[in-house]
PDB file of N, CA, C and O in Angstrom:
ATOM      1  N   MET A   1       0.809  -1.046  -0.036  1.00  0.00           N
ATOM      2  CA  MET A   1      -0.150   0.001  -0.029  1.00  0.00           C
ATOM      3  C   MET A   1       0.949   1.166  -0.051  1.00  0.00           C
ATOM      4  O   MET A   1       1.962   1.134   0.648  1.00  0.00           O
ATOM      5  N   LYS A   2       0.650   2.113  -0.865  1.00  0.00           N
ATOM      6  CA  LYS A   2       1.305   3.420  -1.013  1.00  0.00           C
ATOM      7  C   LYS A   2       1.089   4.205   0.239  1.00  0.00           C
ATOM      8  O   LYS A   2      -0.025   4.316   0.751  1.00  0.00           O
ATOM      9  N   ALA A   3       2.405   4.865   0.829  1.00  0.00           N
ATOM     10  CA  ALA A   3       2.274   5.806   2.118  1.00  0.00           C
ATOM     11  C   ALA A   3       0.892   6.555   2.043  1.00  0.00           C
ATOM     12  O   ALA A   3       0.037   6.362   2.907  1.00  0.00           O
ATOM     13  N   SER A   4       0.677   7.490   0.895  1.00  0.00           N
ATOM     14  CA  SER A   4      -0.357   8.328   0.657  1.00  0.00           C
ATOM     15  C   SER A   4      -1.931   7.873   0.885  1.00  0.00           C
ATOM     16  O   SER A   4      -2.848   8.485   1.431  1.00  0.00           O
ATOM     17  N   THR A   5      -1.900   6.594   0.273  1.00  0.00           N
ATOM     18  CA  THR A   5      -3.226   5.763   0.460  1.00  0.00           C
ATOM     19  C   THR A   5      -3.365   5.353   1.726  1.00  0.00           C
ATOM     20  O   THR A   5      -4.513   5.370   2.169  1.00  0.00           O
ATOM     21  N   LYS A   6      -2.335   4.918   2.563  1.00  0.00           N
ATOM     22  CA  LYS A   6      -2.528   4.534   3.853  1.00  0.00           C
ATOM     23  C   LYS A   6      -2.823   5.424   4.834  1.00  0.00           C
ATOM     24  O   LYS A   6      -3.517   5.087   5.793  1.00  0.00           O
ATOM     25  N   GLU A   7      -2.289   6.747   4.688  1.00  0.00           N
ATOM     26  CA  GLU A   7      -2.585   7.855   5.615  1.00  0.00           C
ATOM     27  C   GLU A   7      -3.856   8.215   5.230  1.00  0.00           C
ATOM     28  O   GLU A   7      -4.630   8.452   6.158  1.00  0.00           O
ATOM     29  N   SER A   8      -4.417   8.352   3.738  1.00  0.00           N
ATOM     30  CA  SER A   8      -5.827   8.434   3.760  1.00  0.00           C
ATOM     31  C   SER A   8      -6.765   7.627   4.331  1.00  0.00           C
ATOM     32  O   SER A   8      -7.700   8.033   5.021  1.00  0.00           O
ATOM     33  N   ALA A   9      -6.522   6.431   4.040  1.00  0.00           N
ATOM     34  CA  ALA A   9      -7.244   5.347   4.877  1.00  0.00           C
ATOM     35  C   ALA A   9      -7.297   5.647   6.179  1.00  0.00           C
ATOM     36  O   ALA A   9      -8.433   5.854   6.606  1.00  0.00           O
ATOM     37  N   ARG A  10      -6.249   5.751   7.084  1.00  0.00           N
ATOM     38  CA  ARG A  10      -6.251   6.068   8.368  1.00  0.00           C
ATOM     39  C   ARG A  10      -7.137   7.170   8.706  1.00  0.00           C
ATOM     40  O   ARG A  10      -7.874   7.062   9.686  1.00  0.00           O
ATOM     41  N   LEU A  11      -7.138   8.151   8.035  1.00  0.00           N
ATOM     42  CA  LEU A  11      -8.046   9.303   8.331  1.00  0.00           C
ATOM     43  C   LEU A  11      -9.508   8.989   8.056  1.00  0.00           C
ATOM     44  O   LEU A  11     -10.386   9.306   8.859  1.00  0.00           O
ATOM     45  N   ARG A  12      -9.752   8.377   6.940  1.00  0.00           N
ATOM     46  CA  ARG A  12     -11.045   8.045   6.698  1.00  0.00           C
ATOM     47  C   ARG A  12     -11.701   7.176   7.890  1.00  0.00           C
ATOM     48  O   ARG A  12     -12.748   7.510   8.445  1.00  0.00           O
ATOM     49  N   ILE A  13     -10.905   5.937   8.241  1.00  0.00           N
ATOM     50  CA  ILE A  13     -11.447   5.157   9.236  1.00  0.00           C
ATOM     51  C   ILE A  13     -11.622   6.182  10.649  1.00  0.00           C
ATOM     52  O   ILE A  13     -12.663   6.038  11.290  1.00  0.00           O
ATOM     53  N   ARG A  14     -10.813   7.000  11.031  1.00  0.00           N
ATOM     54  CA  ARG A  14     -11.036   7.606  12.000  1.00  0.00           C
ATOM     55  C   ARG A  14     -12.282   8.495  12.099  1.00  0.00           C
ATOM     56  O   ARG A  14     -13.004   8.568  13.093  1.00  0.00           O
ATOM     57  N   ARG A  15     -12.450   9.174  10.928  1.00  0.00           N
ATOM     58  CA  ARG A  15     -13.955   9.700  10.720  1.00  0.00           C
ATOM     59  C   ARG A  15     -14.996   8.916  10.756  1.00  0.00           C
ATOM     60  O   ARG A  15     -16.057   9.363  11.191  1.00  0.00           O
ATOM     61  N   LEU A  16     -14.895   7.571  10.297  1.00  0.00           N
ATOM     62  CA  LEU A  16     -16.027   6.440  10.223  1.00  0.00           C
ATOM     63  C   LEU A  16     -16.124   6.235  11.891  1.00  0.00           C
ATOM     64  O   LEU A  16     -17.208   6.270  12.473  1.00  0.00           O
ATOM     65  N   GLU A  17     -14.963   6.036  12.515  1.00  0.00           N
ATOM     66  CA  GLU A  17     -15.266   5.690  13.884  1.00  0.00           C
ATOM     67  C   GLU A  17     -16.008   6.813  14.632  1.00  0.00           C
ATOM     68  O   GLU A  17     -16.804   6.521  15.524  1.00  0.00           O
ATOM     69  N   GLY A  18     -15.773   8.040  14.302  1.00  0.00           N
ATOM     70  CA  GLY A  18     -16.783   9.303  14.869  1.00  0.00           C
ATOM     71  C   GLY A  18     -18.112   8.834  14.343  1.00  0.00           C
ATOM     72  O   GLY A  18     -18.955   8.564  15.199  1.00  0.00           O
ATOM     73  N   GLN A  19     -18.430   8.696  13.112  1.00  0.00           N
ATOM     74  CA  GLN A  19     -19.628   8.748  12.636  1.00  0.00           C
ATOM     75  C   GLN A  19     -20.553   7.577  13.433  1.00  0.00           C
ATOM     76  O   GLN A  19     -21.748   7.659  13.717  1.00  0.00           O
ATOM     77  N   ILE A  20     -19.703   6.558  13.680  1.00  0.00           N
ATOM     78  CA  ILE A  20     -20.512   5.274  14.333  1.00  0.00           C
ATOM     79  C   ILE A  20     -20.756   5.611  15.630  1.00  0.00           C
ATOM     80  O   ILE A  20     -21.831   5.302  16.146  1.00  0.00           O
ATOM     81  N   ARG A  21     -19.725   6.332  16.366  1.00  0.00           N
ATOM     82  CA  ARG A  21     -20.045   6.836  17.726  1.00  0.00           C
ATOM     83  C   ARG A  21     -21.287   7.854  18.015  1.00  0.00           C
ATOM     84  O   ARG A  21     -21.963   7.905  19.043  1.00  0.00           O
ATOM     85  N   GLY A  22     -21.412   8.670  16.811  1.00  0.00           N
ATOM     86  CA  GLY A  22     -22.614   9.548  16.768  1.00  0.00           C
ATOM     87  C   GLY A  22     -23.572   8.813  16.584  1.00  0.00           C
ATOM     88  O   GLY A  22     -24.470   8.904  17.421  1.00  0.00           O
ATOM     89  N   ILE A  23     -23.710   8.059  15.719  1.00  0.00           N
ATOM     90  CA  ILE A  23     -25.010   6.935  15.463  1.00  0.00           C
ATOM     91  C   ILE A  23     -25.315   6.266  16.611  1.00  0.00           C
ATOM     92  O   ILE A  23     -26.513   6.002  16.717  1.00  0.00           O
ATOM     93  N   GLY A  24     -24.481   5.843  17.670  1.00  0.00           N
ATOM     94  CA  GLY A  24     -24.875   5.198  18.853  1.00  0.00           C
ATOM     95  C   GLY A  24     -25.307   6.103  19.857  1.00  0.00           C
ATOM     96  O   GLY A  24     -26.065   5.705  20.743  1.00  0.00           O
ATOM     97  N   LYS A  25     -24.876   7.372  19.812  1.00  0.00           N
ATOM     98  CA  LYS A  25     -25.398   8.330  20.551  1.00  0.00           C
ATOM     99  C   LYS A  25     -26.902   8.838  20.294  1.00  0.00           C
ATOM    100  O   LYS A  25     -27.682   9.247  21.154  1.00  0.00           O
ATOM    101  N   MET A  26     -27.134   8.716  18.888  1.00  0.00           N
ATOM    102  CA  MET A  26     -28.380   9.313  18.318  1.00  0.00           C
ATOM    103  C   MET A  26     -29.350   8.119  19.043  1.00  0.00           C
ATOM    104  O   MET A  26     -30.365   8.362  19.695  1.00  0.00           O
ATOM    105  N   VAL A  27     -28.811   6.823  18.781  1.00  0.00           N
ATOM    106  CA  VAL A  27     -29.983   5.866  19.188  1.00  0.00           C
ATOM    107  C   VAL A  27     -30.159   5.799  20.781  1.00  0.00           C
ATOM    108  O   VAL A  27     -31.214   5.521  21.352  1.00  0.00           O
ATOM    109  N   GLN A  28     -29.007   6.085  21.359  1.00  0.00           N
ATOM    110  CA  GLN A  28     -29.187   6.155  22.879  1.00  0.00           C
ATOM    111  C   GLN A  28     -30.246   7.338  23.249  1.00  0.00           C
ATOM    112  O   GLN A  28     -31.121   7.209  24.105  1.00  0.00           O
ATOM    113  N   ASP A  29     -30.043   8.438  22.519  1.00  0.00           N
ATOM    114  CA  ASP A  29     -31.108   9.804  22.698  1.00  0.00           C
ATOM    115  C   ASP A  29     -32.234   9.312  22.174  1.00  0.00           C
ATOM    116  O   ASP A  29     -33.023  10.249  22.298  1.00  0.00           O
ATOM    117  N   ASP A  30     -32.773   8.471  21.690  1.00  0.00           N
ATOM    118  CA  ASP A  30     -33.923   8.153  20.840  1.00  0.00           C
ATOM    119  C   ASP A  30     -34.152   9.117  19.673  1.00  0.00           C
ATOM    120  O   ASP A  30     -35.273   9.580  19.461  1.00  0.00           O
ATOM    121  N   ALA A  31     -33.123   9.411  18.936  1.00  0.00           N
ATOM    122  CA  ALA A  31     -33.236  10.202  17.784  1.00  0.00           C
ATOM    123  C   ALA A  31     -34.327   9.752  16.824  1.00  0.00           C
ATOM    124  O   ALA A  31     -34.755   8.600  16.887  1.00  0.00           O
ATOM    125  N   TYR A  32     -34.811  10.668  15.895  1.00  0.00           N
ATOM    126  CA  TYR A  32     -35.691  10.216  15.020  1.00  0.00           C
ATOM    127  C   TYR A  32     -35.310   9.101  13.886  1.00  0.00           C
ATOM    128  O   TYR A  32     -34.398   9.359  13.100  1.00  0.00           O
ATOM    129  N   CYS A  33     -35.912   8.041  13.818  1.00  0.00           N
ATOM    130  CA  CYS A  33     -35.462   6.928  13.154  1.00  0.00           C
ATOM    131  C   CYS A  33     -34.946   7.341  11.793  1.00  0.00           C
ATOM    132  O   CYS A  33     -33.862   6.911  11.400  1.00  0.00           O
ATOM    133  N   ILE A  34     -35.678   8.155  11.064  1.00  0.00           N
ATOM    134  CA  ILE A  34     -35.159   8.571   9.572  1.00  0.00           C
ATOM    135  C   ILE A  34     -33.463   9.245   9.666  1.00  0.00           C
ATOM    136  O   ILE A  34     -32.612   9.076   8.792  1.00  0.00           O
ATOM    137  N   ASP A  35     -33.315   9.842  10.651  1.00  0.00           N
ATOM    138  CA  ASP A  35     -32.304  10.538  10.996  1.00  0.00           C
ATOM    139  C   ASP A  35     -31.206   9.570  11.092  1.00  0.00           C
ATOM    140  O   ASP A  35     -30.178   9.558  10.415  1.00  0.00           O
ATOM    141  N   VAL A  36     -31.528   8.828  11.943  1.00  0.00           N
ATOM    142  CA  VAL A  36     -30.508   7.463  12.200  1.00  0.00           C
ATOM    143  C   VAL A  36     -30.203   6.926  11.053  1.00  0.00           C
ATOM    144  O   VAL A  36     -29.046   6.940  10.633  1.00  0.00           O
ATOM    145  N   LEU A  37     -31.331   6.314  10.314  1.00  0.00           N
ATOM    146  CA  LEU A  37     -31.115   5.760   8.764  1.00  0.00           C
ATOM    147  C   LEU A  37     -30.321   6.663   7.970  1.00  0.00           C
ATOM    148  O   LEU A  37     -29.637   6.086   7.125  1.00  0.00           O
ATOM    149  N   THR A  38     -30.238   7.685   7.996  1.00  0.00           N
ATOM    150  CA  THR A  38     -29.584   8.718   6.999  1.00  0.00           C
ATOM    151  C   THR A  38     -28.138   8.628   7.473  1.00  0.00           C
ATOM    152  O   THR A  38     -27.216   8.572   6.659  1.00  0.00           O
ATOM    153  N   GLN A  39     -27.961   8.616   8.643  1.00  0.00           N
ATOM    154  CA  GLN A  39     -26.395   8.521   9.107  1.00  0.00           C
ATOM    155  C   GLN A  39     -25.814   7.221   8.686  1.00  0.00           C
ATOM    156  O   GLN A  39     -24.681   7.084   8.225  1.00  0.00           O
ATOM    157  N   LEU A  40     -26.725   6.232   8.891  1.00  0.00           N
ATOM    158  CA  LEU A  40     -26.305   4.748   8.539  1.00  0.00           C
ATOM    159  C   LEU A  40     -25.910   4.668   7.160  1.00  0.00           C
ATOM    160  O   LEU A  40     -24.864   4.108   6.829  1.00  0.00           O
ATOM    161  N   GLN A  41     -26.656   5.173   6.385  1.00  0.00           N
ATOM    162  CA  GLN A  41     -26.475   5.337   4.963  1.00  0.00           C
ATOM    163  C   GLN A  41     -24.987   6.080   4.521  1.00  0.00           C
ATOM    164  O   GLN A  41     -24.171   5.646   3.708  1.00  0.00           O
ATOM    165  N   ALA A  42     -24.920   7.153   5.207  1.00  0.00           N
ATOM    166  CA  ALA A  42     -23.752   7.882   5.065  1.00  0.00           C
ATOM    167  C   ALA A  42     -22.251   7.007   5.404  1.00  0.00           C
ATOM    168  O   ALA A  42     -21.235   6.911   4.715  1.00  0.00           O
ATOM    169  N   VAL A  43     -22.526   6.530   6.526  1.00  0.00           N
ATOM    170  CA  VAL A  43     -21.461   5.344   6.985  1.00  0.00           C
ATOM    171  C   VAL A  43     -21.209   4.327   5.778  1.00  0.00           C
ATOM    172  O   VAL A  43     -20.096   4.057   5.326  1.00  0.00           O
ATOM    173  N   SER A  44     -22.309   3.859   5.375  1.00  0.00           N
ATOM    174  CA  SER A  44     -22.237   2.886   4.295  1.00  0.00           C
ATOM    175  C   SER A  44     -21.602   3.308   3.016  1.00  0.00           C
ATOM    176  O   SER A  44     -20.906   2.518   2.379  1.00  0.00           O
ATOM    177  N   ALA A  45     -21.809   4.475   2.637  1.00  0.00           N
ATOM    178  CA  ALA A  45     -21.295   5.078   1.372  1.00  0.00           C
ATOM    179  C   ALA A  45     -19.684   5.430   1.664  1.00  0.00           C
ATOM    180  O   ALA A  45     -18.781   5.330   0.833  1.00  0.00           O
ATOM    181  N   ALA A  46     -19.570   5.809   2.871  1.00  0.00           N
ATOM    182  CA  ALA A  46     -18.089   6.079   3.299  1.00  0.00           C
ATOM    183  C   ALA A  46     -17.351   4.884   3.391  1.00  0.00           C
ATOM    184  O   ALA A  46     -16.178   4.849   3.020  1.00  0.00           O
ATOM    185  N   CYS A  47     -17.966   3.846   3.879  1.00  0.00           N
ATOM    186  CA  CYS A  47     -16.939   2.367   3.907  1.00  0.00           C
ATOM    187  C   CYS A  47     -16.849   1.960   2.254  1.00  0.00           C
ATOM    188  O   CYS A  47     -15.805   1.459   1.837  1.00  0.00           O
ATOM    189  N   GLU A  48     -17.858   2.172   1.444  1.00  0.00           N
ATOM    190  CA  GLU A  48     -17.688   1.798   0.239  1.00  0.00           C
ATOM    191  C   GLU A  48     -16.678   2.646  -0.683  1.00  0.00           C
ATOM    192  O   GLU A  48     -15.951   2.212  -1.577  1.00  0.00           O
ATOM    193  N   SER A  49     -16.796   3.718  -0.318  1.00  0.00           N
ATOM    194  CA  SER A  49     -15.674   4.868  -1.036  1.00  0.00           C
ATOM    195  C   SER A  49     -14.209   4.347  -0.408  1.00  0.00           C
ATOM    196  O   SER A  49     -13.275   4.159  -1.187  1.00  0.00           O
ATOM    197  N   LEU A  50     -14.066   4.151   0.835  1.00  0.00           N
ATOM    198  CA  LEU A  50     -12.812   3.502   1.205  1.00  0.00           C
ATOM    199  C   LEU A  50     -12.493   2.074   0.805  1.00  0.00           C
ATOM    200  O   LEU A  50     -11.312   1.770   0.638  1.00  0.00           O
ATOM    201  N   GLY A  51     -13.405   1.219   0.646  1.00  0.00           N
ATOM    202  CA  GLY A  51     -12.975  -0.021  -0.120  1.00  0.00           C
ATOM    203  C   GLY A  51     -12.509   0.213  -1.294  1.00  0.00           C
ATOM    204  O   GLY A  51     -11.437  -0.270  -1.660  1.00  0.00           O
ATOM    205  N   LEU A  52     -13.397   1.143  -2.207  1.00  0.00           N
ATOM    206  CA  LEU A  52     -12.737   1.174  -3.767  1.00  0.00           C
ATOM    207  C   LEU A  52     -11.408   1.931  -3.789  1.00  0.00           C
ATOM    208  O   LEU A  52     -10.606   1.712  -4.697  1.00  0.00           O
ATOM    209  N   MET A  53     -11.134   2.859  -2.768  1.00  0.00           N
ATOM    210  CA  MET A  53      -9.789   3.327  -2.829  1.00  0.00           C
ATOM    211  C   MET A  53      -8.850   2.266  -2.423  1.00  0.00           C
ATOM    212  O   MET A  53      -7.791   2.298  -3.050  1.00  0.00           O
ATOM    213  N   LEU A  54      -8.936   1.516  -1.713  1.00  0.00           N
ATOM    214  CA  LEU A  54      -8.098   0.449  -1.397  1.00  0.00           C
ATOM    215  C   LEU A  54      -7.826  -0.629  -2.507  1.00  0.00           C
ATOM    216  O   LEU A  54      -6.782  -1.240  -2.737  1.00  0.00           O
ATOM    217  N   LEU A  55      -8.957  -0.692  -3.086  1.00  0.00           N
ATOM    218  CA  LEU A  55      -9.184  -1.737  -4.228  1.00  0.00           C
ATOM    219  C   LEU A  55      -8.164  -1.093  -5.415  1.00  0.00           C
ATOM    220  O   LEU A  55      -7.272  -1.726  -5.980  1.00  0.00           O
ATOM    221  N   ASP A  56      -8.490   0.217  -5.632  1.00  0.00           N
ATOM    222  CA  ASP A  56      -7.697   1.057  -6.535  1.00  0.00           C
ATOM    223  C   ASP A  56      -5.943   0.829  -6.223  1.00  0.00           C
ATOM    224  O   ASP A  56      -5.062   0.464  -7.001  1.00  0.00           O
ATOM    225  N   ASP A  57      -5.893   1.087  -5.230  1.00  0.00           N
ATOM    226  CA  ASP A  57      -4.410   1.106  -4.788  1.00  0.00           C
ATOM    227  C   ASP A  57      -3.821  -0.339  -4.789  1.00  0.00           C
ATOM    228  O   ASP A  57      -2.657  -0.581  -5.106  1.00  0.00           O
ATOM    229  N   HIS A  58      -4.827  -1.374  -4.366  1.00  0.00           N
ATOM    230  CA  HIS A  58      -4.420  -2.876  -4.733  1.00  0.00           C
ATOM    231  C   HIS A  58      -4.042  -2.999  -6.431  1.00  0.00           C
ATOM    232  O   HIS A  58      -2.980  -3.496  -6.803  1.00  0.00           O
ATOM    233  N   VAL A  59      -4.837  -2.593  -7.162  1.00  0.00           N
ATOM    234  CA  VAL A  59      -4.648  -2.669  -8.590  1.00  0.00           C
ATOM    235  C   VAL A  59      -3.384  -1.940  -8.750  1.00  0.00           C
ATOM    236  O   VAL A  59      -2.407  -2.626  -9.050  1.00  0.00           O
ATOM    237  N   ARG A  60      -3.225  -0.695  -8.607  1.00  0.00           N
ATOM    238  CA  ARG A  60      -2.233  -0.046  -9.164  1.00  0.00           C
ATOM    239  C   ARG A  60      -0.726  -0.358  -8.447  1.00  0.00           C
ATOM    240  O   ARG A  60       0.285   0.109  -8.972  1.00  0.00           O
ATOM    241  N   THR A  61      -0.646  -1.134  -7.278  1.00  0.00           N
ATOM    242  CA  THR A  61       0.634  -1.677  -6.738  1.00  0.00           C
ATOM    243  C   THR A  61       0.635  -2.991  -6.791  1.00  0.00           C
ATOM    244  O   THR A  61       1.289  -3.470  -7.718  1.00  0.00           O
ATOM    245  N   CYS A  62       0.001  -3.857  -5.945  1.00  0.00           N
ATOM    246  CA  CYS A  62       0.133  -5.257  -5.720  1.00  0.00           C
ATOM    247  C   CYS A  62       0.063  -6.190  -7.212  1.00  0.00           C
ATOM    248  O   CYS A  62       0.886  -7.023  -7.592  1.00  0.00           O
ATOM    249  N   VAL A  63      -1.195  -5.749  -7.895  1.00  0.00           N
ATOM    250  CA  VAL A  63      -1.564  -6.492  -8.966  1.00  0.00           C
ATOM    251  C   VAL A  63      -0.579  -6.124 -10.122  1.00  0.00           C
ATOM    252  O   VAL A  63      -0.245  -7.026 -10.891  1.00  0.00           O
ATOM    253  N   ALA A  64       0.018  -4.582 -10.338  1.00  0.00           N
ATOM    254  CA  ALA A  64       0.730  -4.314 -11.452  1.00  0.00           C
ATOM    255  C   ALA A  64       2.059  -4.888 -11.154  1.00  0.00           C
ATOM    256  O   ALA A  64       2.682  -5.286 -12.139  1.00  0.00           O
ATOM    257  N   ASP A  65       2.669  -5.022  -9.896  1.00  0.00           N
ATOM    258  CA  ASP A  65       3.941  -5.401  -9.713  1.00  0.00           C
ATOM    259  C   ASP A  65       3.824  -7.003 -10.159  1.00  0.00           C
ATOM    260  O   ASP A  65       4.639  -7.498 -10.937  1.00  0.00           O
ATOM    261  N   ALA A  66       2.820  -7.691  -9.634  1.00  0.00           N
ATOM    262  CA  ALA A  66       2.966  -9.317  -9.940  1.00  0.00           C
ATOM    263  C   ALA A  66       2.690  -9.365 -11.346  1.00  0.00           C
ATOM    264  O   ALA A  66       3.259 -10.279 -11.941  1.00  0.00           O
ATOM    265  N   VAL A  67       1.965  -8.615 -12.018  1.00  0.00           N
ATOM    266  CA  VAL A  67       1.900  -8.700 -13.557  1.00  0.00           C
ATOM    267  C   VAL A  67       3.345  -8.423 -14.201  1.00  0.00           C
ATOM    268  O   VAL A  67       3.882  -9.212 -14.978  1.00  0.00           O
ATOM    269  N   ARG A  68       3.934  -7.148 -13.765  1.00  0.00           N
ATOM    270  CA  ARG A  68       5.283  -6.887 -14.394  1.00  0.00           C
ATOM    271  C   ARG A  68       6.350  -8.092 -13.832  1.00  0.00           C
ATOM    272  O   ARG A  68       7.437  -8.191 -14.403  1.00  0.00           O
ATOM    273  N   SER A  69       6.097  -8.798 -12.961  1.00  0.00           N
ATOM    274  CA  SER A  69       7.295  -9.914 -12.596  1.00  0.00           C
ATOM    275  C   SER A  69       6.817 -11.312 -13.246  1.00  0.00           C
ATOM    276  O   SER A  69       7.443 -12.362 -13.098  1.00  0.00           O
ATOM    277  N   GLY A  70       5.735 -11.198 -13.918  1.00  0.00           N
ATOM    278  CA  GLY A  70       5.251 -12.496 -14.519  1.00  0.00           C
ATOM    279  C   GLY A  70       4.330 -13.406 -13.648  1.00  0.00           C
ATOM    280  O   GLY A  70       3.920 -14.458 -14.138  1.00  0.00           O
ATOM    281  N   ASP A  71       4.007 -13.068 -12.452  1.00  0.00           N
ATOM    282  CA  ASP A  71       3.429 -13.657 -11.351  1.00  0.00           C
ATOM    283  C   ASP A  71       2.109 -13.070 -11.232  1.00  0.00           C
ATOM    284  O   ASP A  71       1.611 -12.900 -10.119  1.00  0.00           O
ATOM    285  N   GLY A  72       1.418 -12.704 -12.454  1.00  0.00           N
ATOM    286  CA  GLY A  72      -0.013 -11.956 -12.312  1.00  0.00           C
ATOM    287  C   GLY A  72      -1.237 -12.962 -12.176  1.00  0.00           C
ATOM    288  O   GLY A  72      -2.301 -12.549 -11.715  1.00  0.00           O
ATOM    289  N   THR A  73      -1.108 -14.057 -12.509  1.00  0.00           N
ATOM    290  CA  THR A  73      -2.327 -14.829 -12.493  1.00  0.00           C
ATOM    291  C   THR A  73      -3.143 -15.106 -11.184  1.00  0.00           C
ATOM    292  O   THR A  73      -4.365 -15.015 -11.074  1.00  0.00           O
ATOM    293  N   GLU A  74      -2.357 -15.416 -10.335  1.00  0.00           N
ATOM    294  CA  GLU A  74      -2.891 -15.488  -8.890  1.00  0.00           C
ATOM    295  C   GLU A  74      -3.371 -13.923  -8.211  1.00  0.00           C
ATOM    296  O   GLU A  74      -4.160 -13.810  -7.273  1.00  0.00           O
ATOM    297  N   LYS A  75      -2.854 -13.046  -8.758  1.00  0.00           N
ATOM    298  CA  LYS A  75      -3.236 -11.401  -8.032  1.00  0.00           C
ATOM    299  C   LYS A  75      -4.592 -11.329  -8.976  1.00  0.00           C
ATOM    300  O   LYS A  75      -5.664 -10.921  -8.530  1.00  0.00           O
ATOM    301  N   MET A  76      -4.428 -11.730 -10.193  1.00  0.00           N
ATOM    302  CA  MET A  76      -5.664 -11.294 -10.981  1.00  0.00           C
ATOM    303  C   MET A  76      -6.845 -12.109 -10.364  1.00  0.00           C
ATOM    304  O   MET A  76      -7.899 -11.519 -10.127  1.00  0.00           O
ATOM    305  N   ASP A  77      -6.727 -13.291 -10.125  1.00  0.00           N
ATOM    306  CA  ASP A  77      -7.871 -14.229  -9.534  1.00  0.00           C
ATOM    307  C   ASP A  77      -8.232 -13.676  -8.338  1.00  0.00           C
ATOM    308  O   ASP A  77      -9.428 -13.622  -8.049  1.00  0.00           O
ATOM    309  N   GLU A  78      -7.199 -13.156  -7.419  1.00  0.00           N
ATOM    310  CA  GLU A  78      -7.801 -12.482  -6.203  1.00  0.00           C
ATOM    311  C   GLU A  78      -8.582 -11.281  -6.405  1.00  0.00           C
ATOM    312  O   GLU A  78      -9.632 -11.059  -5.803  1.00  0.00           O
ATOM    313  N   LEU A  79      -7.990 -10.408  -7.370  1.00  0.00           N
ATOM    314  CA  LEU A  79      -8.705  -9.213  -7.764  1.00  0.00           C
ATOM    315  C   LEU A  79     -10.152  -9.510  -8.061  1.00  0.00           C
ATOM    316  O   LEU A  79     -11.141  -9.116  -7.442  1.00  0.00           O
ATOM    317  N   SER A  80     -10.086 -10.287  -9.136  1.00  0.00           N
ATOM    318  CA  SER A  80     -11.679 -10.727  -9.600  1.00  0.00           C
ATOM    319  C   SER A  80     -12.666 -11.045  -8.511  1.00  0.00           C
ATOM    320  O   SER A  80     -13.847 -10.703  -8.469  1.00  0.00           O
ATOM    321  N   ALA A  81     -11.973 -11.771  -7.620  1.00  0.00           N
ATOM    322  CA  ALA A  81     -12.628 -12.213  -6.395  1.00  0.00           C
ATOM    323  C   ALA A  81     -13.204 -10.946  -5.497  1.00  0.00           C
ATOM    324  O   ALA A  81     -14.312 -10.884  -4.966  1.00  0.00           O
ATOM    325  N   ALA A  82     -12.142  -9.945  -5.472  1.00  0.00           N
ATOM    326  CA  ALA A  82     -12.544  -8.832  -4.502  1.00  0.00           C
ATOM    327  C   ALA A  82     -13.781  -7.878  -5.386  1.00  0.00           C
ATOM    328  O   ALA A  82     -14.654  -7.272  -4.764  1.00  0.00           O
ATOM    329  N   VAL A  83     -13.710  -7.860  -6.665  1.00  0.00           N
ATOM    330  CA  VAL A  83     -14.671  -6.999  -7.347  1.00  0.00           C
ATOM    331  C   VAL A  83     -15.708  -7.775  -7.290  1.00  0.00           C
ATOM    332  O   VAL A  83     -16.724  -7.081  -7.262  1.00  0.00           O
ATOM    333  N   ARG A  84     -15.946  -8.940  -7.259  1.00  0.00           N
ATOM    334  CA  ARG A  84     -17.180  -9.720  -7.125  1.00  0.00           C
ATOM    335  C   ARG A  84     -18.074  -9.602  -5.724  1.00  0.00           C
ATOM    336  O   ARG A  84     -19.300  -9.697  -5.667  1.00  0.00           O
ATOM    337  N   ARG A  85     -17.251  -9.395  -4.715  1.00  0.00           N
ATOM    338  CA  ARG A  85     -17.553  -9.081  -3.380  1.00  0.00           C
ATOM    339  C   ARG A  85     -18.230  -7.688  -3.484  1.00  0.00           C
ATOM    340  O   ARG A  85     -19.370  -7.487  -3.064  1.00  0.00           O
ATOM    341  N   PHE A  86     -17.504  -6.796  -4.035  1.00  0.00           N
ATOM    342  CA  PHE A  86     -18.098  -5.341  -4.097  1.00  0.00           C
ATOM    343  C   PHE A  86     -19.220  -5.242  -4.787  1.00  0.00           C
ATOM    344  O   PHE A  86     -20.079  -4.424  -4.458  1.00  0.00           O
ATOM    345  N   ALA A  87     -19.390  -6.168  -5.979  1.00  0.00           N
ATOM    346  CA  ALA A  87     -20.506  -6.055  -6.844  1.00  0.00           C
ATOM    347  C   ALA A  87     -21.696  -6.451  -6.338  1.00  0.00           C
ATOM    348  O   ALA A  87     -22.741  -5.994  -6.801  1.00  0.00           O
ATOM    349  N   ARG A  88     -21.687  -7.415  -5.252  1.00  0.00           N
ATOM    350  CA  ARG A  88     -22.805  -7.866  -4.560  1.00  0.00           C
ATOM    351  C   ARG A  88     -23.538  -6.765  -3.770  1.00  0.00           C
ATOM    352  O   ARG A  88     -24.727  -6.959  -3.517  1.00  0.00           O
ATOM    353  N   ARG A  89     -23.092  -5.908  -3.457  1.00  0.00           N
ATOM    354  CA  ARG A  89     -23.841  -4.929  -2.531  1.00  0.00           C
ATOM    355  C   ARG A  89     -24.932  -4.322  -2.949  1.00  0.00           C
ATOM    356  O   ARG A  89     -25.527  -3.541  -2.207  1.00  0.00           O
TER     357      ARG A  89
END
């Protein structure tokens, strides 16, 4: 993983942790259900965005390096499986 991707992922995860804590507080405080659902959707979208960023980094680093070295078949299979998992959402 590139250092810039790692730092960006770390920051996004910290934001997600804050959002989850906020949702927990909303539930504890009996917030309006639609407001809680809206926040859950925001967290879901943020998780998906993070996953796509990590997937992109994986393609540009791990998979590209494996293909260049002639060892790409296993990484391509792994990539295909990861894409299928994301496509199920």
